[in-house]
C-alpha positions in Angstrom: -10.6 -16.6 -20.4 -7.7 -14.5 -19.5 -5.4 -15.5 -16.6 -5.6 -13.2 -13.7 -2.3 -12.2 -12.2 -1.9 -12.7 -8.5 0.3 -9.7 -7.5 0.5 -10.8 -3.8 1.9 -14.1 -4.9 4.3 -12.4 -7.3 5.5 -10.1 -4.6 6.1 -13.0 -2.2 8.3 -14.7 -4.8 10.4 -11.5 -5.2 10.7 -11.0 -1.5 12.0 -14.6 -1.1 14.9 -13.7 -3.5 16.1 -10.9 -1.2 17.4 -13.2 1.6 18.8 -11.2 4.5 19.6 -8.1 2.4 17.5 -5.0 2.8 17.9 -3.1 -0.5 17.0 0.6 -0.8 13.5 1.3 -2.1 12.1 4.7 -3.3 8.3 4.5 -2.8 6.1 7.1 -4.4 3.1 8.2 -2.3 0.4 10.7 -3.1 -0.9 10.7 0.5 -0.6 8.9 3.8 -3.5 6.5 3.5 -2.4 5.3 0.1 1.0 4.2 1.5 -0.1 2.7 4.8 -0.6 -0.9 3.7 2.4 -0.9 1.4 4.7 0.4 4.2 3.4 -2.3 6.5 4.1 -5.0 3.9 7.6 -3.8 2.7 9.2 -2.2 5.8 10.8 -5.4 6.9 12.3 -6.1 3.5 13.6 -2.7 2.3 15.2 0.5 3.5 12.4 2.8 2.4 12.4 6.4 1.4 8.9 7.7 0.7 8.7 10.2 -2.1 5.7 12.5 -1.8 4.7 14.1 -5.1 1.2 14.7 -6.4 1.2 17.7 -8.7 -2.5 17.4 -9.7 -3.5 18.3 -6.1 -5.1 21.7 -5.8 -4.7 24.1 -4.1 -1.2 24.3 -2.8 -2.4 24.3 0.8 -4.0 20.8 0.2 -0.8 19.5 -1.3 1.1 20.6 1.8 -1.6 19.3 4.1 -1.4 15.9 2.6 2.4 15.8 2.8 2.2 16.8 6.5 -0.3 14.0 7.1 2.0 11.6 5.4 4.9 12.7 7.7 2.6 12.4 10.7 1.5 8.9 9.7 5.1 7.7 9.2 6.1 9.2 12.6 3.0 8.1 14.6 2.9 4.6 13.1 6.5 4.0 14.2 8.0 3.9 10.7 10.3 6.9 11.2 11.8 5.0 14.2 12.5 2.1 11.8 14.5 4.5 9.5 11.8 5.3 6.9 12.0 8.9 5.7 9.8 11.1 3.6 11.1 13.4 0.9 8.8 16.0 -0.6 9.2 17.3 -4.1 8.2 20.9 -4.8 4.6 21.7 -5.6 4.4 22.2 -9.4 0.9 21.9 -10.8 2.0 23.3 -14.1 4.0 20.1 -14.7 0.8 18.1 -14.4 -1.2 20.5 -16.7 1.6 20.3 -19.3 1.7 16.5 -19.2 -2.0 16.0 -19.7 -2.7 18.8 -22.1 -4.6 17.4 -25.0 -5.7 14.2 -23.2 -8.8 15.7 -21.6 -11.2 13.9 -24.0 -9.2 10.7 -24.6 -9.2 9.1 -21.1 -10.6 10.7 -18.0 -8.3 8.6 -15.7 -5.2 9.8 -17.6 -6.5 13.4 -17.9 -7.5 13.8 -14.3 -5.6 11.4 -12.1 -2.1 12.4 -13.2 -0.8 9.3 -15.0 3.0 9.3 -15.2 3.2 10.2 -18.8 5.9 12.2 -20.6 4.9 15.6 -22.0 3.3 15.4 -25.4 5.8 15.7 -28.3 5.2 18.2 -31.0 5.2 16.6 -34.5 
């Protein structure tokens, strides 16, 4: 039987090592709801910049709508007042398509959810 990792316990152990320091943390978010619990857990321990980037979102209007919702959430939940900022990378769906090209049949999660993989290398 494999041993299950307890990520909450592991995180608590790491947070204990920080002491009074609040190091900077760049937190990737693909939308507002995905980052809500993480921000709540980490905002007391880190100076957070949220990096919004999700190039597999289509169309561009949806990409920008999600970013605007993330900004609204950070503001309305009081995180902006605590110094949390949101940085948006430019919408570039071609980067996603290039990254997953050839993986369409190998793993649906990789092919369609935008795993953070380097572009395929030519042999």
